[in-house]
C-alpha positions as CSV (number, residue, x, y, z in Angstrom):
1,M,228.7,-22.2,144.9
2,S,227.8,-21.8,141.3
3,E,226.8,-24.5,138.9
4,R,228.7,-27.8,138.9
5,A,228.9,-30.2,135.9
6,V,230.3,-33.7,135.7
7,R,232.0,-34.8,132.5
8,E,234.7,-37.1,131.2
9,A,238.2,-35.8,131.5
10,R,239.9,-34.7,128.3
11,D,243.4,-34.5,127.0
12,E,243.5,-30.8,127.5
13,D,242.8,-31.3,131.3
14,R,246.1,-33.3,131.6
15,E,248.2,-30.6,133.4
16,E,245.5,-29.7,135.9
17,L,244.7,-33.4,136.5
18,V,248.3,-34.4,137.0
19,H,248.6,-31.6,139.6
20,L,245.4,-32.8,141.4
21,V,246.4,-36.4,141.3
22,S,249.8,-35.6,142.7
23,Q,248.2,-33.5,145.5
24,F,245.8,-36.4,146.2
25,F,248.6,-39.0,146.4
26,E,250.7,-36.7,148.6
27,E,247.8,-36.4,151.1
28,E,247.4,-40.2,151.1
29,G,251.1,-40.9,151.4
30,I,251.2,-42.6,148.0
31,D,254.6,-42.2,146.3
32,V,254.2,-42.1,142.5
33,A,256.3,-40.1,140.2
34,V,254.7,-37.4,138.1
35,K,255.9,-39.0,134.9
36,Q,254.1,-42.2,135.9
37,I,250.9,-40.4,136.9
38,T,251.0,-38.6,133.5
39,R,251.5,-41.9,131.6
40,N,248.8,-43.7,133.5
41,L,246.4,-40.8,133.1
42,M,246.8,-40.9,129.3
43,V,246.2,-44.6,129.2
44,M,243.0,-44.2,131.3
45,L,241.7,-41.5,129.0
46,A,242.1,-43.7,126.0
47,D,240.8,-47.0,127.5
48,E,237.1,-47.7,127.2
49,R,237.3,-49.9,130.3
50,A,238.2,-46.9,132.4
51,T,236.6,-43.6,133.3
52,F,238.1,-40.4,134.7
53,L,235.2,-38.1,135.6
54,V,235.6,-34.5,136.7
55,C,233.3,-32.1,138.5
56,E,233.9,-28.6,137.4
57,G,232.6,-25.1,137.7
58,E,233.8,-21.5,137.9
59,G,236.5,-22.3,135.4
60,Q,238.2,-25.0,137.4
61,I,238.1,-28.7,138.2
62,F,236.8,-29.2,141.8
63,G,237.5,-32.9,142.0
64,F,237.6,-36.2,140.2
65,V,236.7,-39.9,140.4
66,T,238.2,-42.8,138.5
67,A,236.9,-46.3,137.9
68,T,238.0,-49.3,135.9
69,A,236.1,-52.3,134.8
70,T,237.3,-55.9,135.0
71,H,235.7,-59.3,134.5
72,G,236.3,-62.2,136.9
73,L,234.7,-65.4,138.1
74,E,233.3,-64.1,141.3
75,Y,231.5,-61.0,140.2
76,G,231.5,-61.2,136.5
77,W,231.8,-57.5,135.3
78,A,232.8,-55.4,138.3
79,A,234.5,-52.1,138.7
80,E,236.8,-50.5,141.2
81,I,236.5,-46.9,142.3
82,E,240.2,-46.2,142.3
83,D,240.4,-42.6,143.1
84,L,238.0,-40.0,144.5
85,Y,239.5,-36.6,145.3
86,I,238.1,-33.2,146.0
87,R,240.3,-30.1,146.3
88,P,240.6,-29.3,150.0
89,E,239.0,-25.8,149.7
90,M,236.0,-27.4,147.9
91,R,235.3,-30.2,150.4
92,G,232.1,-30.4,152.4
93,R,230.0,-29.1,149.4
94,G,228.6,-32.4,148.2
95,I,231.0,-32.8,145.3
96,S,232.1,-36.3,146.4
97,Y,228.5,-37.5,146.4
98,I,228.0,-36.1,142.9
99,L,231.1,-37.8,141.5
100,L,230.4,-41.1,143.2
101,A,226.9,-41.2,141.8
102,A,228.3,-40.4,138.3
103,A,230.8,-43.2,138.6
104,E,228.1,-45.6,139.7
105,D,226.0,-44.5,136.7
106,W,229.0,-45.1,134.4
107,C,229.1,-48.7,135.8
108,R,225.4,-49.3,135.4
109,D,225.5,-48.1,131.8
110,R,228.1,-50.8,131.1
111,G,226.2,-53.6,132.8
112,I,228.5,-53.7,135.8
113,A,226.7,-55.0,138.8
114,D,229.3,-54.7,141.6
115,I,231.7,-51.9,142.6
116,Q,234.7,-52.3,144.8
117,V,236.7,-49.6,146.7
118,V,240.1,-50.0,148.3
119,L,240.7,-47.6,151.2
120,T,244.1,-46.6,152.3
121,A,244.9,-46.5,156.0
122,T,245.1,-42.7,155.8
123,G,241.7,-42.5,154.1
124,R,240.1,-44.7,156.8
125,K,241.7,-43.1,159.8
126,E,242.0,-39.4,158.9
127,Q,239.2,-38.9,156.4
128,G,236.5,-41.3,157.6
129,L,236.2,-42.9,154.1
130,E,234.9,-46.2,155.5
131,R,231.8,-44.4,156.9
132,F,231.4,-42.3,153.7
133,Y,231.2,-45.4,151.5
134,Q,229.1,-47.3,154.0
135,R,226.5,-44.5,153.9
136,H,226.4,-45.1,150.1
137,G,225.7,-48.8,150.4
138,Y,229.3,-50.2,150.3
139,R,230.2,-52.9,152.8
140,N,233.5,-54.1,154.3
141,E,234.1,-57.7,153.1
142,G,237.0,-58.1,155.4
143,R,239.5,-58.8,152.6
144,L,243.1,-57.8,152.6
145,L,244.7,-56.2,149.6
146,M,248.2,-57.4,148.8
147,V,250.4,-56.0,146.1
148,K,253.6,-57.1,144.4
149,A,255.4,-55.0,141.9
150,L,256.5,-56.8,138.8
């Protein structure tokens, strides 16, 4: 593989990123309309409390990671790695490690001391994501994520 570079996503990446996010969500069994993905992407790109990092090379984006910062009573400033996706044909080449490290650096640069990750059932069972994150120092706190649409 040729050189890889990590950078912040830009407005001009929108079409390719919407396609990649849609592909990611389809693999994970997450049902989100393209219009909503596009809207949420544009908000993330403009919000300083969020990052959307891409790893690119050879004229294409190989994968991406997103993170958002929040402040709460338990952790103070914390972040959530919300999405980490690598194109299927580019997997197994260390890109996920590069992107995760870049997201962690983004957090450190902002004084964020704790990072959280929510894993889907598909990601845990079919992709071994729990082991992936554990190898990078993340631990399962045994909490349950519950969601209510408003």
